[in-house]
N, C-alpha and C positions, 0 to 999 in steps of 0.2 A: 377457622375462617382466616385468621391472620397468616397462617402458613400458606394457604392458597393464594392470598393476595401477594405475599412475598415472592412466591414462585412465579406468579404472573408478571410482576414488575421486574424480576431478575432478568427476564428476556429483553428488557428495554435498555440494558447496560451495554455500551459498546467498549471496545478496546482502543484507547487513544494511541496515536502513533506520533512520535516526534522525529522529524527529519534531522539528521545529524548536521551540525554546523562545520564548515570547512575553513575556519579562520586561520589556523596554523598549518594547513596541509599544503605541501608543494606537489604540483602535478604538471604534466606536459599538456599545455592548452592547445597544442597544434595537432593532437592525436585523439580528439574527441569522437565518440560514436554514440548513436542513439540506442538506448535500452528501454525496455518496457516491462510492466507487470500488470496483471489483471486478476481480479477476483470477483466472484458473484455470489449472491445469496437469493433466497426466495422467501416471500412472506405469504403464508397461506391465509386466505380470507382477511387480509389486512390485520391479522392478529397474531399468528403463530410464526415467529422468525426461524428460518432454517439457514444457518451459515451466513447470517447478515451482519452480526455485530462485530465480527473480526475480519471483515473483508478488506479494510484498509491495511491491517497488519499483514494479511496474506499477500496482498498486492505489493506492498513494500518489500516483503521478503523475496518475492519473485523478481522484483526489480533489481535488488542487490545480487541475487543469484545470477541474473542475466548479465550484470556488470562483471561479475567474477572477482576473484581475489586479486589484489594489487591495483584495483581501480577505485577511484572516488566518484561519487554521483553528485551532480549539480543540476540546477535549472529544472527542478521537478515540476511537471504539469499534472494537475489532477482533473479527471473528467468523470462525472457521475452520469449514469444512464439507467433507465428503467423501461420495462416492457410489461404489459398486462398479459397474464396467462389465464387459463380457464378458471382456476380457483384461487388466484392470487397474483402477486406482482414479483417479477425478477428485478433485482437491483445489482448493477455492476459498477465497479470502480476501476478505472484505467489510469495508470501512472506512466508517464513518459519522461525521460530525463536524458542527460548527456553524461556519459562515463568517460573519465580521463585516467590515463595510467599514472600511478604515483611515481614520483622520482625517488631514486635511491638516496639514502641519508648522507652520501658523500658530497652533497652540494651540487649535483647535476642541475642544470637549468636549461 
């Protein structure tokens, strides 16, 4: 019985995401562009999670991929949304941010 309860409650554990701080990063603030990432999951009958718990992690990875190498990401906006389905609910996380190109280490400003 304890194993069954552990398995049921294990589905309630999400993956925390920490947005990286840019305190010591030098970037060109004149060349910002908007980037985004989105990830969704579905909860069957309000009880069985399918790709729900890691959707912030997946959305953040997509956001960083959209920014590309050599860019830093700032001003991250988070939007949560949900829609009812026939047998459950779809949950989506949308992240939008501004990506700026990093400056070279030679002291460019």
